[in-house]
HTML snippet that shows the backbone in 3Dmol.js (N, CA, C, O; Angstrom):
<script src="https://3Dmol.org/build/3Dmol-min.js"></script>
<div id="view" style="width:600px;height:400px;position:relative"></div>
<script>
const pdb = `
ATOM      1  N   MET A   1       0.760  -1.270  -0.593  1.00  0.00           N
ATOM      2  CA  MET A   1      -0.468  -0.176   0.385  1.00  0.00           C
ATOM      3  C   MET A   1       0.579   1.370   0.152  1.00  0.00           C
ATOM      4  O   MET A   1       1.621   1.303   0.804  1.00  0.00           O
ATOM      5  N   ILE A   2       0.373   2.987  -0.861  1.00  0.00           N
ATOM      6  CA  ILE A   2       1.163   3.714  -0.970  1.00  0.00           C
ATOM      7  C   ILE A   2       0.582   5.186  -0.557  1.00  0.00           C
ATOM      8  O   ILE A   2      -0.595   4.914  -0.318  1.00  0.00           O
ATOM      9  N   LEU A   3       0.683   6.109  -0.412  1.00  0.00           N
ATOM     10  CA  LEU A   3      -0.079   6.759  -0.668  1.00  0.00           C
ATOM     11  C   LEU A   3       0.535   7.168  -1.485  1.00  0.00           C
ATOM     12  O   LEU A   3       1.730   6.977  -1.709  1.00  0.00           O
ATOM     13  N   ILE A   4      -0.783   8.264  -2.466  1.00  0.00           N
ATOM     14  CA  ILE A   4      -1.191   8.722  -3.939  1.00  0.00           C
ATOM     15  C   ILE A   4      -0.137   9.604  -3.749  1.00  0.00           C
ATOM     16  O   ILE A   4       0.647   9.467  -4.688  1.00  0.00           O
ATOM     17  N   ALA A   5       0.366  10.727  -2.700  1.00  0.00           N
ATOM     18  CA  ALA A   5       0.938  11.760  -2.397  1.00  0.00           C
ATOM     19  C   ALA A   5       2.657  11.388  -2.778  1.00  0.00           C
ATOM     20  O   ALA A   5       3.505  12.006  -3.421  1.00  0.00           O
ATOM     21  N   GLU A   6       2.675  10.012  -2.005  1.00  0.00           N
ATOM     22  CA  GLU A   6       3.983   9.427  -2.197  1.00  0.00           C
ATOM     23  C   GLU A   6       4.038   9.471  -3.223  1.00  0.00           C
ATOM     24  O   GLU A   6       4.484  10.490  -3.749  1.00  0.00           O
ATOM     25  N   LEU A   7       3.653   8.497  -3.913  1.00  0.00           N
ATOM     26  CA  LEU A   7       3.399   7.593  -5.625  1.00  0.00           C
ATOM     27  C   LEU A   7       4.263   9.398  -6.557  1.00  0.00           C
ATOM     28  O   LEU A   7       5.252   9.722  -7.214  1.00  0.00           O
ATOM     29  N   ALA A   8       3.065   9.978  -5.991  1.00  0.00           N
ATOM     30  CA  ALA A   8       2.896  11.224  -6.927  1.00  0.00           C
ATOM     31  C   ALA A   8       4.285  11.643  -7.299  1.00  0.00           C
ATOM     32  O   ALA A   8       4.776  11.518  -8.421  1.00  0.00           O
ATOM     33  N   GLU A   9       5.106  12.360  -5.812  1.00  0.00           N
ATOM     34  CA  GLU A   9       6.309  12.658  -5.431  1.00  0.00           C
ATOM     35  C   GLU A   9       7.598  11.482  -5.583  1.00  0.00           C
ATOM     36  O   GLU A   9       8.577  11.270  -4.866  1.00  0.00           O
ATOM     37  N   SER A  10       7.144  10.870  -6.781  1.00  0.00           N
ATOM     38  CA  SER A  10       8.087   9.824  -7.081  1.00  0.00           C
ATOM     39  C   SER A  10       8.723   9.855  -7.898  1.00  0.00           C
ATOM     40  O   SER A  10       9.915   9.982  -8.178  1.00  0.00           O
ATOM     41  N   MET A  11       7.224   9.639  -8.596  1.00  0.00           N
ATOM     42  CA  MET A  11       7.070   9.794 -10.172  1.00  0.00           C
ATOM     43  C   MET A  11       7.009  11.182 -10.909  1.00  0.00           C
ATOM     44  O   MET A  11       6.780  11.316 -12.111  1.00  0.00           O
ATOM     45  N   ALA A  12       7.273  12.302  -9.916  1.00  0.00           N
ATOM     46  CA  ALA A  12       7.335  13.482 -10.252  1.00  0.00           C
ATOM     47  C   ALA A  12       6.334  13.538 -11.231  1.00  0.00           C
ATOM     48  O   ALA A  12       6.373  13.229 -12.422  1.00  0.00           O
ATOM     49  N   MET A  13       5.164  14.115 -10.327  1.00  0.00           N
ATOM     50  CA  MET A  13       4.276  13.902 -11.431  1.00  0.00           C
ATOM     51  C   MET A  13       3.430  15.097 -10.400  1.00  0.00           C
ATOM     52  O   MET A  13       4.023  15.474  -9.389  1.00  0.00           O
ATOM     53  N   GLU A  14       2.337  15.536 -10.643  1.00  0.00           N
ATOM     54  CA  GLU A  14       1.123  16.611 -10.235  1.00  0.00           C
ATOM     55  C   GLU A  14       0.016  15.194  -9.713  1.00  0.00           C
ATOM     56  O   GLU A  14      -0.582  14.427 -10.467  1.00  0.00           O
ATOM     57  N   ARG A  15       0.019  15.197  -7.972  1.00  0.00           N
ATOM     58  CA  ARG A  15      -1.527  14.040  -7.660  1.00  0.00           C
ATOM     59  C   ARG A  15      -2.622  13.817  -8.401  1.00  0.00           C
ATOM     60  O   ARG A  15      -3.185  12.735  -8.564  1.00  0.00           O
ATOM     61  N   THR A  16      -3.011  15.216  -8.998  1.00  0.00           N
ATOM     62  CA  THR A  16      -4.532  15.161 -10.244  1.00  0.00           C
ATOM     63  C   THR A  16      -4.402  14.795 -11.007  1.00  0.00           C
ATOM     64  O   THR A  16      -5.446  14.319 -11.451  1.00  0.00           O
ATOM     65  N   THR A  17      -2.845  14.559 -12.167  1.00  0.00           N
ATOM     66  CA  THR A  17      -2.494  13.840 -13.366  1.00  0.00           C
ATOM     67  C   THR A  17      -1.892  12.362 -12.778  1.00  0.00           C
ATOM     68  O   THR A  17      -1.359  11.600 -13.585  1.00  0.00           O
ATOM     69  N   LEU A  18      -1.953  12.142 -11.944  1.00  0.00           N
ATOM     70  CA  LEU A  18      -1.427  10.949 -11.538  1.00  0.00           C
ATOM     71  C   LEU A  18      -2.940   9.815 -11.370  1.00  0.00           C
ATOM     72  O   LEU A  18      -3.221   8.658 -11.682  1.00  0.00           O
ATOM     73  N   MET A  19      -3.591  10.937 -10.712  1.00  0.00           N
ATOM     74  CA  MET A  19      -4.814  10.792 -10.388  1.00  0.00           C
ATOM     75  C   MET A  19      -5.871  10.058 -11.591  1.00  0.00           C
ATOM     76  O   MET A  19      -6.430   8.988 -11.836  1.00  0.00           O
ATOM     77  N   ARG A  20      -5.738  11.156 -12.019  1.00  0.00           N
ATOM     78  CA  ARG A  20      -6.043  10.552 -14.003  1.00  0.00           C
ATOM     79  C   ARG A  20      -5.379   9.830 -14.391  1.00  0.00           C
ATOM     80  O   ARG A  20      -5.961   9.498 -15.424  1.00  0.00           O
ATOM     81  N   ALA A  21      -4.633   9.352 -14.349  1.00  0.00           N
ATOM     82  CA  ALA A  21      -3.477   8.741 -14.849  1.00  0.00           C
ATOM     83  C   ALA A  21      -3.698   6.546 -14.786  1.00  0.00           C
ATOM     84  O   ALA A  21      -3.359   5.641 -15.548  1.00  0.00           O
ATOM     85  N   ILE A  22      -4.438   6.611 -13.420  1.00  0.00           N
ATOM     86  CA  ILE A  22      -4.436   5.969 -12.633  1.00  0.00           C
ATOM     87  C   ILE A  22      -5.780   5.016 -12.778  1.00  0.00           C
ATOM     88  O   ILE A  22      -6.044   3.911 -12.303  1.00  0.00           O
ATOM     89  N   LYS A  23      -6.456   5.843 -13.565  1.00  0.00           N
ATOM     90  CA  LYS A  23      -8.174   5.707 -13.428  1.00  0.00           C
ATOM     91  C   LYS A  23      -8.543   4.485 -14.017  1.00  0.00           C
ATOM     92  O   LYS A  23      -9.399   3.741 -13.539  1.00  0.00           O
ATOM     93  N   PRO A  24      -7.734   4.205 -15.338  1.00  0.00           N
ATOM     94  CA  PRO A  24      -8.383   2.918 -16.251  1.00  0.00           C
ATOM     95  C   PRO A  24      -7.172   1.886 -15.315  1.00  0.00           C
ATOM     96  O   PRO A  24      -6.717   1.253 -16.267  1.00  0.00           O
ATOM     97  N   LEU A  25      -6.642   1.519 -14.458  1.00  0.00           N
ATOM     98  CA  LEU A  25      -6.215   0.659 -13.836  1.00  0.00           C
ATOM     99  C   LEU A  25      -7.184   0.058 -12.453  1.00  0.00           C
ATOM    100  O   LEU A  25      -7.634  -0.936 -11.882  1.00  0.00           O
ATOM    101  N   GLN A  26      -7.107   1.100 -12.462  1.00  0.00           N
ATOM    102  CA  GLN A  26      -8.731   1.072 -10.959  1.00  0.00           C
ATOM    103  C   GLN A  26      -9.809   0.538 -12.305  1.00  0.00           C
ATOM    104  O   GLN A  26      -9.915  -0.635 -12.663  1.00  0.00           O
ATOM    105  N   ASN A  27     -10.290   1.303 -12.701  1.00  0.00           N
ATOM    106  CA  ASN A  27     -11.541   0.440 -13.772  1.00  0.00           C
ATOM    107  C   ASN A  27     -12.031  -0.834 -14.281  1.00  0.00           C
ATOM    108  O   ASN A  27     -13.140  -1.368 -14.286  1.00  0.00           O
ATOM    109  N   ASP A  28     -10.368  -1.308 -14.898  1.00  0.00           N
ATOM    110  CA  ASP A  28      -9.774  -2.933 -14.908  1.00  0.00           C
ATOM    111  C   ASP A  28      -9.678  -3.672 -13.454  1.00  0.00           C
ATOM    112  O   ASP A  28      -9.027  -4.717 -13.469  1.00  0.00           O
ATOM    113  N   GLY A  29     -10.073  -3.393 -12.568  1.00  0.00           N
ATOM    114  CA  GLY A  29     -10.196  -3.845 -11.093  1.00  0.00           C
ATOM    115  C   GLY A  29      -8.261  -4.022 -10.804  1.00  0.00           C
ATOM    116  O   GLY A  29      -7.700  -4.520  -9.828  1.00  0.00           O
ATOM    117  N   PHE A  30      -7.745  -3.511 -11.842  1.00  0.00           N
ATOM    118  CA  PHE A  30      -6.294  -4.005 -11.104  1.00  0.00           C
ATOM    119  C   PHE A  30      -5.475  -3.235  -9.804  1.00  0.00           C
ATOM    120  O   PHE A  30      -4.492  -3.553  -9.134  1.00  0.00           O
ATOM    121  N   LEU A  31      -6.167  -2.353  -9.804  1.00  0.00           N
ATOM    122  CA  LEU A  31      -5.512  -0.764  -8.261  1.00  0.00           C
ATOM    123  C   LEU A  31      -6.970  -0.774  -7.997  1.00  0.00           C
ATOM    124  O   LEU A  31      -8.042  -0.637  -8.586  1.00  0.00           O
ATOM    125  N   LEU A  32      -6.395  -1.044  -6.614  1.00  0.00           N
ATOM    126  CA  LEU A  32      -8.041  -0.233  -5.229  1.00  0.00           C
ATOM    127  C   LEU A  32      -7.217   0.463  -4.448  1.00  0.00           C
ATOM    128  O   LEU A  32      -6.180   0.129  -3.874  1.00  0.00           O
ATOM    129  N   SER A  33      -7.838   1.538  -4.498  1.00  0.00           N
ATOM    130  CA  SER A  33      -8.067   2.907  -3.935  1.00  0.00           C
ATOM    131  C   SER A  33      -9.031   3.068  -2.086  1.00  0.00           C
ATOM    132  O   SER A  33     -10.127   2.547  -1.881  1.00  0.00           O
ATOM    133  N   GLU A  34      -8.659   3.458  -1.581  1.00  0.00           N
ATOM    134  CA  GLU A  34      -9.150   4.328   0.363  1.00  0.00           C
ATOM    135  C   GLU A  34      -8.821   5.132  -0.014  1.00  0.00           C
ATOM    136  O   GLU A  34      -8.049   5.122  -0.974  1.00  0.00           O
ATOM    137  N   ALA A  35      -9.331   6.437   0.673  1.00  0.00           N
ATOM    138  CA  ALA A  35     -10.019   7.553   1.337  1.00  0.00           C
ATOM    139  C   ALA A  35      -9.646   7.278   2.664  1.00  0.00           C
ATOM    140  O   ALA A  35     -10.458   6.683   3.373  1.00  0.00           O
ATOM    141  N   GLN A  36      -7.970   7.789   3.362  1.00  0.00           N
ATOM    142  CA  GLN A  36      -8.893   7.660   4.961  1.00  0.00           C
ATOM    143  C   GLN A  36      -8.165   8.806   5.796  1.00  0.00           C
ATOM    144  O   GLN A  36      -7.207   9.266   5.175  1.00  0.00           O
ATOM    145  N   GLY A  37      -8.368   9.362   6.995  1.00  0.00           N
ATOM    146  CA  GLY A  37      -8.906  10.422   7.102  1.00  0.00           C
ATOM    147  C   GLY A  37      -9.115  11.302   7.525  1.00  0.00           C
ATOM    148  O   GLY A  37     -10.280  10.928   7.660  1.00  0.00           O
ATOM    149  N   PRO A  38      -9.135  12.555   8.059  1.00  0.00           N
ATOM    150  CA  PRO A  38      -9.698  13.682   7.791  1.00  0.00           C
ATOM    151  C   PRO A  38      -9.804  14.249   6.829  1.00  0.00           C
ATOM    152  O   PRO A  38     -10.837  14.835   6.503  1.00  0.00           O
ATOM    153  N   ARG A  39      -8.320  14.185   5.870  1.00  0.00           N
ATOM    154  CA  ARG A  39      -8.028  14.665   5.379  1.00  0.00           C
ATOM    155  C   ARG A  39      -8.300  14.521   3.839  1.00  0.00           C
ATOM    156  O   ARG A  39      -7.980  15.309   2.948  1.00  0.00           O
ATOM    157  N   SER A  40      -8.974  13.313   3.739  1.00  0.00           N
ATOM    158  CA  SER A  40      -9.048  12.491   3.201  1.00  0.00           C
ATOM    159  C   SER A  40      -7.681  11.460   2.318  1.00  0.00           C
ATOM    160  O   SER A  40      -7.921  10.983   1.208  1.00  0.00           O
ATOM    161  N   THR A  41      -6.831  11.326   2.745  1.00  0.00           N
ATOM    162  CA  THR A  41      -5.531  11.090   2.252  1.00  0.00           C
ATOM    163  C   THR A  41      -5.528   9.650   1.713  1.00  0.00           C
ATOM    164  O   THR A  41      -5.231   8.750   2.499  1.00  0.00           O
ATOM    165  N   ILE A  42      -5.825   9.368   0.476  1.00  0.00           N
ATOM    166  CA  ILE A  42      -5.698   8.105  -0.535  1.00  0.00           C
ATOM    167  C   ILE A  42      -4.682   7.493  -0.726  1.00  0.00           C
ATOM    168  O   ILE A  42      -3.657   8.119  -0.993  1.00  0.00           O
ATOM    169  N   ARG A  43      -4.676   5.920  -0.632  1.00  0.00           N
ATOM    170  CA  ARG A  43      -3.550   5.329   0.095  1.00  0.00           C
ATOM    171  C   ARG A  43      -4.460   4.221  -1.495  1.00  0.00           C
ATOM    172  O   ARG A  43      -5.664   4.071  -1.705  1.00  0.00           O
ATOM    173  N   LEU A  44      -3.457   3.763  -2.160  1.00  0.00           N
ATOM    174  CA  LEU A  44      -3.112   2.416  -3.045  1.00  0.00           C
ATOM    175  C   LEU A  44      -2.920   0.827  -3.301  1.00  0.00           C
ATOM    176  O   LEU A  44      -1.929   0.238  -2.869  1.00  0.00           O
ATOM    177  N   SER A  45      -3.627   0.376  -3.809  1.00  0.00           N
ATOM    178  CA  SER A  45      -2.830  -0.922  -3.785  1.00  0.00           C
ATOM    179  C   SER A  45      -3.442  -1.556  -4.480  1.00  0.00           C
ATOM    180  O   SER A  45      -4.493  -1.108  -4.936  1.00  0.00           O
ATOM    181  N   LEU A  46      -2.889  -3.105  -4.871  1.00  0.00           N
ATOM    182  CA  LEU A  46      -2.938  -3.475  -5.660  1.00  0.00           C
ATOM    183  C   LEU A  46      -3.970  -4.765  -5.150  1.00  0.00           C
ATOM    184  O   LEU A  46      -4.398  -5.183  -4.075  1.00  0.00           O
ATOM    185  N   SER A  47      -4.076  -5.070  -6.381  1.00  0.00           N
ATOM    186  CA  SER A  47      -6.122  -6.192  -6.053  1.00  0.00           C
ATOM    187  C   SER A  47      -5.578  -7.480  -6.508  1.00  0.00           C
ATOM    188  O   SER A  47      -4.598  -7.346  -7.240  1.00  0.00           O
ATOM    189  N   GLU A  48      -5.892  -8.526  -6.308  1.00  0.00           N
ATOM    190  CA  GLU A  48      -5.461  -9.617  -6.216  1.00  0.00           C
ATOM    191  C   GLU A  48      -5.594 -10.118  -7.852  1.00  0.00           C
ATOM    192  O   GLU A  48      -5.043 -11.182  -8.132  1.00  0.00           O
ATOM    193  N   GLN A  49      -6.298  -9.389  -8.914  1.00  0.00           N
ATOM    194  CA  GLN A  49      -6.481  -9.800  -9.981  1.00  0.00           C
ATOM    195  C   GLN A  49      -5.154  -8.706 -10.598  1.00  0.00           C
ATOM    196  O   GLN A  49      -4.914  -9.005 -11.767  1.00  0.00           O
ATOM    197  N   GLY A  50      -4.398  -7.716 -10.169  1.00  0.00           N
ATOM    198  CA  GLY A  50      -3.418  -6.613 -10.147  1.00  0.00           C
ATOM    199  C   GLY A  50      -2.218  -7.248 -10.211  1.00  0.00           C
ATOM    200  O   GLY A  50      -1.252  -7.030 -10.943  1.00  0.00           O
ATOM    201  N   LYS A  51      -2.459  -8.372  -9.032  1.00  0.00           N
ATOM    202  CA  LYS A  51      -1.067  -8.999  -8.553  1.00  0.00           C
ATOM    203  C   LYS A  51      -0.987 -10.029  -9.825  1.00  0.00           C
ATOM    204  O   LYS A  51      -0.012 -10.162 -10.565  1.00  0.00           O
ATOM    205  N   ALA A  52      -2.056 -10.627  -9.898  1.00  0.00           N
ATOM    206  CA  ALA A  52      -1.529 -11.475 -11.286  1.00  0.00           C
ATOM    207  C   ALA A  52      -1.047 -11.237 -12.077  1.00  0.00           C
ATOM    208  O   ALA A  52      -0.078 -11.911 -12.428  1.00  0.00           O
ATOM    209  N   LYS A  53      -1.637  -9.714 -13.063  1.00  0.00           N
ATOM    210  CA  LYS A  53      -1.381  -9.451 -13.930  1.00  0.00           C
ATOM    211  C   LYS A  53       0.518  -9.231 -13.477  1.00  0.00           C
ATOM    212  O   LYS A  53       1.266 -10.176 -13.724  1.00  0.00           O
ATOM    213  N   ILE A  54       0.935  -8.293 -13.009  1.00  0.00           N
ATOM    214  CA  ILE A  54       2.393  -8.740 -12.808  1.00  0.00           C
ATOM    215  C   ILE A  54       2.874  -9.732 -12.538  1.00  0.00           C
ATOM    216  O   ILE A  54       4.075  -9.736 -12.810  1.00  0.00           O
ATOM    217  N   ARG A  55       2.375 -10.976 -11.949  1.00  0.00           N
ATOM    218  CA  ARG A  55       3.254 -12.278 -12.062  1.00  0.00           C
ATOM    219  C   ARG A  55       3.167 -12.796 -13.801  1.00  0.00           C
ATOM    220  O   ARG A  55       4.034 -13.403 -14.430  1.00  0.00           O
ATOM    221  N   GLU A  56       2.250 -12.473 -14.127  1.00  0.00           N
ATOM    222  CA  GLU A  56       2.361 -12.782 -15.809  1.00  0.00           C
ATOM    223  C   GLU A  56       3.091 -11.345 -17.034  1.00  0.00           C
ATOM    224  O   GLU A  56       3.309 -11.323 -18.245  1.00  0.00           O
ATOM    225  N   ALA A  57       3.249 -10.415 -16.010  1.00  0.00           N
ATOM    226  CA  ALA A  57       4.487  -9.187 -17.248  1.00  0.00           C
ATOM    227  C   ALA A  57       6.141  -9.717 -16.643  1.00  0.00           C
ATOM    228  O   ALA A  57       7.254  -9.605 -17.157  1.00  0.00           O
ATOM    229  N   GLU A  58       5.724 -10.269 -15.449  1.00  0.00           N
ATOM    230  CA  GLU A  58       7.223 -10.376 -15.281  1.00  0.00           C
ATOM    231  C   GLU A  58       8.108 -11.291 -15.885  1.00  0.00           C
ATOM    232  O   GLU A  58       9.338 -11.318 -15.858  1.00  0.00           O
ATOM    233  N   VAL A  59       7.333 -12.000 -16.409  1.00  0.00           N
ATOM    234  CA  VAL A  59       8.159 -13.074 -17.618  1.00  0.00           C
ATOM    235  C   VAL A  59       9.036 -12.383 -18.895  1.00  0.00           C
ATOM    236  O   VAL A  59      10.085 -12.625 -19.493  1.00  0.00           O
ATOM    237  N   PHE A  60       7.740 -11.177 -18.949  1.00  0.00           N
ATOM    238  CA  PHE A  60       7.933 -10.854 -20.435  1.00  0.00           C
ATOM    239  C   PHE A  60       9.338  -9.939 -19.927  1.00  0.00           C
ATOM    240  O   PHE A  60      10.344 -10.029 -20.631  1.00  0.00           O
ATOM    241  N   TRP A  61       9.372  -8.861 -18.404  1.00  0.00           N
ATOM    242  CA  TRP A  61       9.899  -7.930 -18.559  1.00  0.00           C
ATOM    243  C   TRP A  61      11.687  -8.410 -18.492  1.00  0.00           C
ATOM    244  O   TRP A  61      12.693  -7.997 -19.069  1.00  0.00           O
ATOM    245  N   LYS A  62      11.364  -9.686 -17.279  1.00  0.00           N
ATOM    246  CA  LYS A  62      12.899 -10.252 -17.751  1.00  0.00           C
ATOM    247  C   LYS A  62      13.052 -10.709 -19.084  1.00  0.00           C
ATOM    248  O   LYS A  62      14.151 -11.235 -18.910  1.00  0.00           O
ATOM    249  N   ALA A  63      12.751 -10.961 -20.537  1.00  0.00           N
ATOM    250  CA  ALA A  63      13.207 -11.144 -21.336  1.00  0.00           C
ATOM    251  C   ALA A  63      13.683 -10.477 -22.161  1.00  0.00           C
ATOM    252  O   ALA A  63      14.364 -10.778 -23.142  1.00  0.00           O
ATOM    253  N   ALA A  64      13.011  -8.658 -21.432  1.00  0.00           N
ATOM    254  CA  ALA A  64      13.379  -8.081 -22.086  1.00  0.00           C
ATOM    255  C   ALA A  64      14.845  -7.114 -21.986  1.00  0.00           C
ATOM    256  O   ALA A  64      15.583  -6.464 -22.727  1.00  0.00           O
ATOM    257  N   GLN A  65      14.648  -7.683 -19.865  1.00  0.00           N
ATOM    258  CA  GLN A  65      15.887  -7.062 -19.469  1.00  0.00           C
ATOM    259  C   GLN A  65      17.191  -8.323 -20.658  1.00  0.00           C
ATOM    260  O   GLN A  65      18.268  -8.023 -21.174  1.00  0.00           O
ATOM    261  N   LEU A  66      16.700  -9.184 -20.676  1.00  0.00           N
ATOM    262  CA  LEU A  66      18.269 -10.709 -20.970  1.00  0.00           C
ATOM    263  C   LEU A  66      18.121  -9.379 -22.574  1.00  0.00           C
ATOM    264  O   LEU A  66      18.925  -8.503 -22.255  1.00  0.00           O
ATOM    265  N   GLU A  67      17.614  -9.045 -23.693  1.00  0.00           N
ATOM    266  CA  GLU A  67      17.683  -8.866 -24.636  1.00  0.00           C
ATOM    267  C   GLU A  67      18.014  -7.797 -24.592  1.00  0.00           C
ATOM    268  O   GLU A  67      18.270  -7.554 -25.771  1.00  0.00           O
ATOM    269  N   ARG A  68      18.297  -6.502 -23.768  1.00  0.00           N
ATOM    270  CA  ARG A  68      18.875  -5.763 -23.336  1.00  0.00           C
ATOM    271  C   ARG A  68      20.401  -5.706 -22.529  1.00  0.00           C
ATOM    272  O   ARG A  68      21.278  -4.878 -22.283  1.00  0.00           O
ATOM    273  N   GLU A  69      20.249  -6.459 -22.404  1.00  0.00           N
ATOM    274  CA  GLU A  69      21.754  -7.024 -21.638  1.00  0.00           C
ATOM    275  C   GLU A  69      22.561  -7.972 -22.655  1.00  0.00           C
ATOM    276  O   GLU A  69      23.753  -8.274 -22.607  1.00  0.00           O
ATOM    277  N   ARG A  70      21.374  -8.445 -23.792  1.00  0.00           N
ATOM    278  CA  ARG A  70      22.118  -8.746 -24.842  1.00  0.00           C
ATOM    279  C   ARG A  70      22.875  -7.660 -26.166  1.00  0.00           C
ATOM    280  O   ARG A  70      23.647  -7.893 -27.095  1.00  0.00           O
ATOM    281  N   GLN A  71      22.310  -6.644 -25.751  1.00  0.00           N
ATOM    282  CA  GLN A  71      22.586  -5.992 -27.073  1.00  0.00           C
ATOM    283  C   GLN A  71      23.734  -5.054 -26.756  1.00  0.00           C
ATOM    284  O   GLN A  71      24.519  -4.601 -27.590  1.00  0.00           O
ATOM    285  N   VAL A  72      23.740  -4.779 -25.256  1.00  0.00           N
ATOM    286  CA  VAL A  72      25.271  -4.017 -24.836  1.00  0.00           C
ATOM    287  C   VAL A  72      25.806  -4.741 -23.770  1.00  0.00           C
ATOM    288  O   VAL A  72      26.598  -4.125 -23.057  1.00  0.00           O
ATOM    289  N   GLY A  73      25.623  -5.613 -23.562  1.00  0.00           N
ATOM    290  CA  GLY A  73      26.624  -6.759 -22.840  1.00  0.00           C
ATOM    291  C   GLY A  73      26.401  -5.623 -21.607  1.00  0.00           C
ATOM    292  O   GLY A  73      26.297  -4.401 -21.495  1.00  0.00           O
ATOM    293  N   ALA A  74      26.394  -7.184 -20.507  1.00  0.00           N
ATOM    294  CA  ALA A  74      26.036  -7.312 -18.885  1.00  0.00           C
ATOM    295  C   ALA A  74      26.344  -6.082 -18.389  1.00  0.00           C
ATOM    296  O   ALA A  74      25.600  -5.295 -17.804  1.00  0.00           O
ATOM    297  N   GLU A  75      27.599  -5.964 -18.691  1.00  0.00           N
ATOM    298  CA  GLU A  75      28.327  -5.206 -17.765  1.00  0.00           C
ATOM    299  C   GLU A  75      27.702  -4.060 -17.873  1.00  0.00           C
ATOM    300  O   GLU A  75      27.616  -3.541 -16.760  1.00  0.00           O
ATOM    301  N   LYS A  76      27.080  -3.230 -18.952  1.00  0.00           N
ATOM    302  CA  LYS A  76      26.531  -2.093 -19.197  1.00  0.00           C
ATOM    303  C   LYS A  76      25.246  -1.839 -18.914  1.00  0.00           C
ATOM    304  O   LYS A  76      24.872  -0.898 -18.214  1.00  0.00           O
ATOM    305  N   ALA A  77      24.483  -2.714 -19.479  1.00  0.00           N
ATOM    306  CA  ALA A  77      23.389  -2.753 -19.011  1.00  0.00           C
ATOM    307  C   ALA A  77      23.589  -2.910 -17.431  1.00  0.00           C
ATOM    308  O   ALA A  77      22.778  -2.112 -16.960  1.00  0.00           O
ATOM    309  N   SER A  78      24.307  -3.581 -16.299  1.00  0.00           N
ATOM    310  CA  SER A  78      23.934  -3.254 -15.227  1.00  0.00           C
ATOM    311  C   SER A  78      24.510  -1.485 -14.135  1.00  0.00           C
ATOM    312  O   SER A  78      24.291  -0.700 -13.213  1.00  0.00           O
ATOM    313  N   ALA A  79      25.149  -1.807 -15.020  1.00  0.00           N
ATOM    314  CA  ALA A  79      25.918   0.480 -15.045  1.00  0.00           C
ATOM    315  C   ALA A  79      24.497   1.204 -15.902  1.00  0.00           C
ATOM    316  O   ALA A  79      24.196   2.328 -15.501  1.00  0.00           O
ATOM    317  N   ILE A  80      24.003   0.867 -16.554  1.00  0.00           N
ATOM    318  CA  ILE A  80      22.678   2.167 -16.352  1.00  0.00           C
ATOM    319  C   ILE A  80      21.404   1.680 -16.012  1.00  0.00           C
ATOM    320  O   ILE A  80      20.423   2.399 -16.200  1.00  0.00           O
ATOM    321  N   ARG A  81      21.261   0.287 -15.426  1.00  0.00           N
ATOM    322  CA  ARG A  81      20.248  -0.242 -14.149  1.00  0.00           C
ATOM    323  C   ARG A  81      21.099   0.523 -12.999  1.00  0.00           C
ATOM    324  O   ARG A  81      20.223   1.387 -12.978  1.00  0.00           O
ATOM    325  N   ASP A  82      21.908   0.924 -12.145  1.00  0.00           N
ATOM    326  CA  ASP A  82      22.358   1.712 -11.171  1.00  0.00           C
ATOM    327  C   ASP A  82      22.532   2.972 -11.487  1.00  0.00           C
ATOM    328  O   ASP A  82      22.574   3.993 -10.800  1.00  0.00           O
ATOM    329  N   ALA A  83      22.603   2.827 -12.317  1.00  0.00           N
ATOM    330  CA  ALA A  83      22.103   4.445 -12.489  1.00  0.00           C
ATOM    331  C   ALA A  83      21.463   5.785 -12.432  1.00  0.00           C
ATOM    332  O   ALA A  83      21.559   6.981 -12.158  1.00  0.00           O
ATOM    333  N   LEU A  84      20.438   4.367 -13.060  1.00  0.00           N
ATOM    334  CA  LEU A  84      19.058   5.841 -12.913  1.00  0.00           C
ATOM    335  C   LEU A  84      18.444   5.348 -11.475  1.00  0.00           C
ATOM    336  O   LEU A  84      17.665   6.211 -11.071  1.00  0.00           O
ATOM    337  N   LEU A  85      18.536   4.324 -10.640  1.00  0.00           N
ATOM    338  CA  LEU A  85      18.579   3.787  -9.497  1.00  0.00           C
ATOM    339  C   LEU A  85      18.703   4.775  -8.767  1.00  0.00           C
ATOM    340  O   LEU A  85      17.810   5.150  -8.008  1.00  0.00           O
ATOM    341  N   GLU A  86      20.394   5.627  -8.947  1.00  0.00           N
ATOM    342  CA  GLU A  86      21.143   6.540  -8.105  1.00  0.00           C
ATOM    343  C   GLU A  86      20.265   7.823  -8.450  1.00  0.00           C
ATOM    344  O   GLU A  86      19.794   8.384  -7.461  1.00  0.00           O
ATOM    345  N   GLN A  87      19.941   8.431  -9.804  1.00  0.00           N
ATOM    346  CA  GLN A  87      18.947   9.485 -10.126  1.00  0.00           C
ATOM    347  C   GLN A  87      17.909   9.347  -9.957  1.00  0.00           C
ATOM    348  O   GLN A  87      17.228  10.288 -10.363  1.00  0.00           O
ATOM    349  N   ALA A  88      17.112   8.146  -9.277  1.00  0.00           N
ATOM    350  CA  ALA A  88      15.306   8.090  -9.173  1.00  0.00           C
ATOM    351  C   ALA A  88      15.771   8.755  -7.276  1.00  0.00           C
ATOM    352  O   ALA A  88      15.030   9.634  -6.835  1.00  0.00           O
ATOM    353  N   ARG A  89      16.758   8.342  -6.512  1.00  0.00           N
ATOM    354  CA  ARG A  89      16.755   8.485  -5.675  1.00  0.00           C
ATOM    355  C   ARG A  89      17.247   9.887  -4.857  1.00  0.00           C
ATOM    356  O   ARG A  89      16.904  10.303  -3.750  1.00  0.00           O
ATOM    357  N   HIS A  90      18.114  10.400  -5.774  1.00  0.00           N
ATOM    358  CA  HIS A  90      17.807  11.937  -5.826  1.00  0.00           C
ATOM    359  C   HIS A  90      16.683  12.475  -6.733  1.00  0.00           C
ATOM    360  O   HIS A  90      16.944  12.956  -7.835  1.00  0.00           O
ATOM    361  N   THR A  91      16.017  12.428  -6.478  1.00  0.00           N
ATOM    362  CA  THR A  91      14.599  13.455  -7.381  1.00  0.00           C
ATOM    363  C   THR A  91      13.456  13.482  -6.279  1.00  0.00           C
ATOM    364  O   THR A  91      12.392  14.057  -6.507  1.00  0.00           O
TER     365      THR A  91
END
`;
const viewer = $3Dmol.createViewer("view");
viewer.addModel(pdb, "pdb");
viewer.setStyle({}, {cartoon: {color: "spectrum"}});
viewer.zoomTo();
viewer.render();
</script>
């Protein structure tokens, strides 16, 4: 579970823009949201259907990562991932 405000901040998006972007995931039953507290803080979580979709997509994600490593080499692919993770930590 994550707060919508935290997710918006980590993605460098406005909260309202993120809410519009995730609406299709909610409508399709992959993402659940609930308002909590007096200021209606919104918490997001994956539904069971959403978790199943991620498990299904993981095979394709791993295949894409392996293809990228084949294209640029394992060492360079690892360096790219490390650089992206480091950049994400500082935004």
